[in-house]
N, C-alpha and C positions, 0 to 999 in steps of 0.2 A: 721394446724387448728384443726385436730382431736386430737392431743396430748394436745393442749391448751384448749380443751373442747368446742370450738365454734361450731363445727359440729359433727355429728354422722355419721359413715360410715356403709353402708350395702353392703356386698360383694355378687356378683352374683354367683349362683351355677347352674349347668345344670343337676345335679343328686340329687334326693331327698331322697335316701335311703342309703347314705354313710355318714361317718363322714364329716360334713360340712366344717371344716377347711381344710380337705384333698382334697376336690373337688372344692374349690373356684376358680373362674376365676380371675386371677390377673390383667387382662386388663379391667375389667368392674365392676363398683360399683355405688352406689347412695350415695348422701350426704343429710343429713337433718340438719336443724338448731337445736342446742342442747336445745333451749328454744323456745316455741311457740310464746312468745312475741317478741323475736328477729326475728322470721320468719315473723310475721305480719309487723314489722317495715321495714324489708328489702323488703317485697313485696309491701309496700306502702298502706297497709290496714289501713283505718281510719274509725271513726264513720260515716263520711259522705259518704263513698263508700262501706261500709260493705255489703249492700244489693246486689249491683252489683257483688261483689266478691263471696258472698254466692251462687248466681245463677250459676256462671261459674266455679269457682276455689276452691270450698269448699273441694273437694276430696283431693287435695294436702295438705291443711291445716290439715285435719283430719289424713292423713297418717303421717304427721310430728308429730302430737300430739301422735299418737300411737307409733311411733319410739322412742320418748323421754321417754315415759312411760316404754316401754320394756327394754330400756337400763338402766333406773333407777332401774329396778328390777333385773339387773345383766345379762340380755341376750345379747349374741353376735347376731348381726343382719345379716341375709342373705336374699336374694330374689331369687326366682327360675324363670327361663325363659326356654321355650321350643321352640327353633328355631324361635323366634318371633311370635309364634302362641298363646302362653298362658303365663301368668305371675302371680305368687303368690306374694303378697306384702311383706310378711315376712315368713321366715322359722326360727323357734327357736328350740333349743335343750332343751327339758323339761323332766327331770327325765330320761335322756338317750335316748329319742325318738325324732326324727325330726318331728316337728308339724307345718303344714302349717297354716298361719294366714292370712285370707282374710279380708280386710277392705272395708266397704261399707259406703257411706255417708248418705244414707237414709234407708228407710224400704225395698226397693228392694234388696233382698239378694241372688238372683240366680247368680251363678258364673260358667261359662263354664270352666274357668281356674282351679278352685278348683275341679270340677268334673274330669277333665283331670288328675290332679295331683293324686287324690285319686285312680283313676282307674289304673294309672301307678305304684304307689308306695305303696298303701295300708297302710297309716299311722295308728297308734293306734287310733287317732281321729284327728279332725280338729277344728280350732277355727274361728268363723266368728264374726267380730266386726261390729256392725251397730246400728241403732237407735231402734232396736227391744229389747225386754226384755230378761232376762236370759232364757235359754232353752237348751235342748239336744234332737236332732232328726236327724236320719240318720247318726249317728256317728259324728255330728257337734255340738260343744258347741257354743251356742250363748251368746255373751257377749255385753251388752250395752256400748255405747261410754263412759258414765260416770264412768264405772267400769273397764276400761282397766288396771288400777293400780293393780287390783286383780289377774292378770294373772301371 
């Protein structure tokens, strides 16, 4: 399914400051639909039930949207997990640096997982994708959902 382009794979890493391909966990990964429209179809999202879906499951749809955009920009996808205590949605290698990418569905953008990752690995900067506008504060680049394709 990955080779056919139907799904996009994100490999799990437990270390955030090493070459990602070298530290990926071969036994754990996430799959995303390669097209957000396919995702909506498989999830049974229709115009009639979109409001119910938005209230409960919007985060998964947005994460899928971000995954497809990152892959279309040429990034390999990884996600970081710390013994089940914290998780970063995506780790990408940008300009030779491992950059954590946290995805939020709304304006609430506080992330204990991102704080934990930054404290442990001290990345060059972090990216937070949310409904907030562009910005840069506390070494975090804020990118609005509509501009994910610019990463």
